[in-house]
C-alpha positions as CSV (number, residue, x, y, z in Angstrom):
1,R,0.0,0.0,0.0
2,S,1.4,3.4,-0.9
3,S,1.5,6.0,1.9
4,A,-0.3,9.3,1.2
5,A,0.9,10.5,4.6
6,S,4.5,9.8,3.5
7,D,4.0,11.8,0.3
8,V,2.6,14.8,2.1
9,Y,5.2,14.5,4.9
10,K,8.0,14.7,2.3
11,R,6.4,17.6,0.4
12,Q,6.1,19.7,3.5
13,G,9.8,19.7,3.8
14,V,10.2,17.6,6.9
15,G,13.7,16.0,7.1
16,G,14.4,12.9,5.2
17,G,15.3,10.7,8.2
18,R,12.4,8.5,9.5
19,G,14.3,8.0,12.7
20,G,13.7,7.1,16.3
21,G,14.8,7.6,19.9
22,G,17.0,10.5,21.0
23,G,15.6,12.8,18.4
24,S,12.4,14.1,16.9
25,G,12.0,11.3,14.3
26,D,12.5,13.7,11.4
27,G,16.3,13.8,11.6
28,R,16.3,16.6,14.1
29,I,18.4,15.9,17.2
30,D,18.3,17.6,20.6
31,S,20.8,20.3,19.5
32,G,18.4,21.5,16.9
33,L,20.5,20.3,14.0
34,L,18.5,19.0,11.0
35,L,20.0,16.0,9.3
36,Q,18.7,14.6,6.0
37,F,19.7,12.6,3.0
38,S,20.8,14.7,0.0
39,E,19.4,12.1,-2.4
40,L,15.9,10.6,-2.0
41,V,17.0,7.4,-3.8
42,V,19.8,6.8,-1.2
43,E,17.4,7.4,1.6
44,Q,15.0,4.9,0.2
45,V,17.7,2.3,-0.3
46,V,18.9,2.7,3.3
47,Y,15.4,2.6,4.6
48,E,14.6,-0.7,2.7
49,M,17.7,-2.2,4.2
50,I,16.3,-1.9,7.7
51,L,14.3,-4.9,9.0
52,P,10.5,-4.2,9.1
53,S,10.4,-4.8,12.9
54,Q,13.2,-2.2,13.3
55,R,11.5,0.2,10.9
56,Q,8.3,-0.2,12.9
57,Q,10.0,0.7,16.2
58,L,11.7,3.7,14.7
59,H,8.3,5.1,13.4
60,I,6.7,4.4,16.8
61,S,9.5,6.1,18.7
62,A,9.3,9.1,16.4
63,A,5.6,9.4,16.7
64,E,5.6,9.0,20.5
65,W,8.3,11.7,20.8
66,Y,6.0,14.1,19.0
67,E,3.0,13.1,21.1
68,R,5.0,13.8,24.3
69,T,6.8,16.9,23.1
70,Y,3.8,18.7,21.5
71,A,1.1,17.1,23.7
72,G,-0.8,20.4,23.9
73,A,-0.3,21.5,20.3
74,L,-0.5,18.5,18.0
75,E,-2.5,20.0,15.2
76,P,0.5,21.3,13.1
77,H,2.0,17.8,13.3
78,Y,-1.0,15.7,12.3
79,A,0.5,15.0,8.8
80,L,3.8,13.9,10.3
81,L,2.1,11.8,13.0
82,A,-0.2,10.2,10.3
83,H,3.0,9.4,8.4
84,H,4.8,7.7,11.3
85,W,1.8,5.7,12.6
86,S,0.6,4.6,9.1
87,M,4.2,3.5,8.3
88,A,4.4,1.6,11.6
89,E,1.1,-0.1,10.7
90,R,2.4,-1.1,7.3
91,C,5.4,-2.8,9.0
92,A,3.1,-4.7,11.4
93,S,3.4,-8.5,11.3
94,V,0.0,-8.9,12.9
95,P,-2.9,-6.8,11.5
96,G,-5.3,-4.7,13.7
97,G,-4.8,-3.4,17.2
98,Q,-3.3,-0.1,18.4
99,L,-1.3,0.7,15.3
100,V,-4.4,0.7,13.1
101,S,-6.2,2.8,15.6
102,K,-3.4,5.3,15.8
103,A,-2.9,5.5,12.0
104,V,-6.7,6.1,11.5
105,Y,-6.8,8.7,14.3
106,Y,-4.1,10.9,12.8
107,L,-5.0,10.3,9.2
108,E,-8.6,11.5,10.0
109,R,-7.3,14.6,11.7
110,A,-4.7,15.3,9.0
111,A,-7.5,15.1,6.4
112,E,-9.7,17.4,8.3
113,H,-6.9,19.9,9.0
114,A,-5.9,19.9,5.3
115,E,-9.5,20.5,4.2
116,R,-9.9,23.4,6.7
117,H,-6.9,25.0,5.2
118,M,-8.2,24.4,1.7
119,L,-5.5,21.9,0.9
120,F,-8.0,19.7,-0.8
121,E,-5.5,17.5,-2.8
122,Q,-3.7,16.6,0.4
123,S,-7.0,15.9,2.2
124,A,-7.9,13.6,-0.6
125,Q,-4.6,11.7,-0.3
126,F,-5.2,11.2,3.4
127,L,-8.7,9.9,2.8
128,N,-7.4,7.6,0.1
129,E,-5.0,6.1,2.7
130,L,-7.8,5.7,5.2
131,L,-9.8,3.8,2.6
132,Q,-6.8,1.6,1.8
133,I,-6.6,0.8,5.6
134,A,-10.3,0.1,5.7
135,A,-10.0,-2.3,2.7
136,A,-7.2,-4.2,4.5
137,H,-8.8,-4.3,7.9
138,R,-12.5,-4.4,7.4
139,D,-12.4,-8.2,7.1
140,P,-14.1,-9.7,10.2
141,Q,-11.0,-11.9,10.6
142,H,-8.9,-8.8,11.3
143,I,-9.9,-7.9,14.9
144,D,-8.3,-5.5,17.3
145,V,-7.5,-5.9,21.0
146,Y,-11.2,-5.3,21.9
147,N,-12.3,-8.2,19.6
148,E,-14.0,-5.7,17.2
149,P,-13.4,-5.2,13.5
150,S,-10.5,-2.7,13.1
151,V,-12.4,-0.4,10.8
152,D,-16.2,-0.5,10.6
153,S,-18.2,0.1,7.4
154,A,-19.8,3.3,8.7
155,K,-16.5,5.0,9.1
156,A,-15.3,3.8,5.7
157,A,-18.5,5.1,4.1
158,R,-18.0,8.5,5.7
159,W,-14.4,8.6,4.4
160,A,-15.5,7.6,0.9
161,L,-18.2,10.3,0.9
162,Q,-15.8,12.9,2.0
163,L,-13.3,11.9,-0.7
164,G,-16.1,12.0,-3.3
165,Q,-17.2,15.5,-2.2
166,I,-13.6,16.8,-2.2
167,Q,-13.1,15.5,-5.8
168,M,-16.3,17.1,-6.9
169,H,-15.1,20.3,-5.3
170,L,-11.9,19.9,-7.4
171,S,-14.0,19.4,-10.5
172,Q,-12.8,15.8,-10.7
173,Q,-16.3,14.5,-11.4
174,R,-15.3,11.3,-13.0
175,E,-12.8,10.5,-10.3
176,A,-15.5,11.1,-7.7
177,V,-17.7,8.3,-9.1
178,E,-15.8,5.5,-7.4
179,P,-15.7,6.8,-3.8
180,L,-19.3,8.0,-4.0
181,L,-20.4,4.6,-5.2
182,Q,-18.3,3.0,-2.5
183,A,-19.9,5.2,0.1
184,L,-23.3,4.0,-0.9
185,L,-22.4,0.4,-0.9
186,L,-20.6,0.6,2.4
187,A,-23.7,2.3,3.9
188,G,-25.7,-0.7,2.8
189,F,-27.5,0.7,-0.2
190,P,-27.7,-1.1,-3.5
191,A,-25.7,0.0,-6.5
192,P,-27.6,2.8,-8.2
193,S,-28.5,2.9,-11.9
194,A,-27.0,5.5,-14.2
195,G,-30.4,7.2,-14.2
196,S,-30.3,7.4,-10.4
197,W,-26.9,8.9,-10.6
198,T,-28.2,11.6,-12.9
199,K,-31.0,12.6,-10.4
200,L,-28.5,12.6,-7.5
201,Y,-26.1,14.7,-9.5
202,R,-28.6,17.3,-10.5
203,R,-30.0,17.5,-6.9
204,F,-26.8,17.7,-4.9
205,V,-24.0,19.0,-7.1
206,P,-23.9,22.8,-7.3
207,P,-24.5,24.1,-10.9
208,R,-21.0,25.8,-10.9
209,L,-19.5,22.3,-10.7
210,H,-21.4,20.8,-13.6
211,T,-19.4,19.9,-16.7
212,A,-19.3,22.1,-19.8
213,G,-22.5,21.8,-21.8
214,G,-24.4,20.4,-18.8
215,E,-23.9,16.7,-19.5
216,I,-23.9,14.3,-16.6
217,P,-20.4,12.7,-16.2
218,F,-21.8,9.4,-14.8
219,T,-24.1,8.2,-17.5
220,D,-21.5,6.4,-19.5
221,V,-20.0,4.6,-16.5
222,D,-20.9,1.0,-15.7
223,L,-21.9,1.3,-12.1
224,T,-22.6,-2.3,-11.7
225,D,-19.0,-3.3,-12.4
């Protein structure tokens, strides 16, 4: 699974190191010095050489450092925390449990924070990552420490709806079809016909977002696929 949190984390200019104890987890050590790889390829090669169990602990250590250090002001660090917890979850040998809960918690907040600041593409990336986690952990066989499904369908439906709405806002009508349909199915509704999509589109989508010429972008899509 690709990490949207990791992509956003890198674009925001946070240091290349994904590191652990004794520092901030982003390459910054206690003296305030920022250390990072000069080449992304070198960074990735070194990272892949680390055992998954060690990678996981480094991400957990980094995330926990931020949680302790900025306990009263975590909001500016939601993207970074989402990165570290989601990467730790990806390294897990056993699915479910606290790592999924932590990854979901910060990805949700990172998506909301990005949307509030009109960073819609970043918000969409975080929501995509949430849906990928949901797809991996919605299976009833994947249970957390409380013997409950790691991600319930209602949450996944809400994320899919949010993603579809953001893509509509970005005038990405065709891209919005899949998450909007996914939201309906996750909420327990049957797959709609193309005609139903047309009615929903005209009712809920602001005219300013309609495609040129007024055509409905869903009518040529096989919604039963």
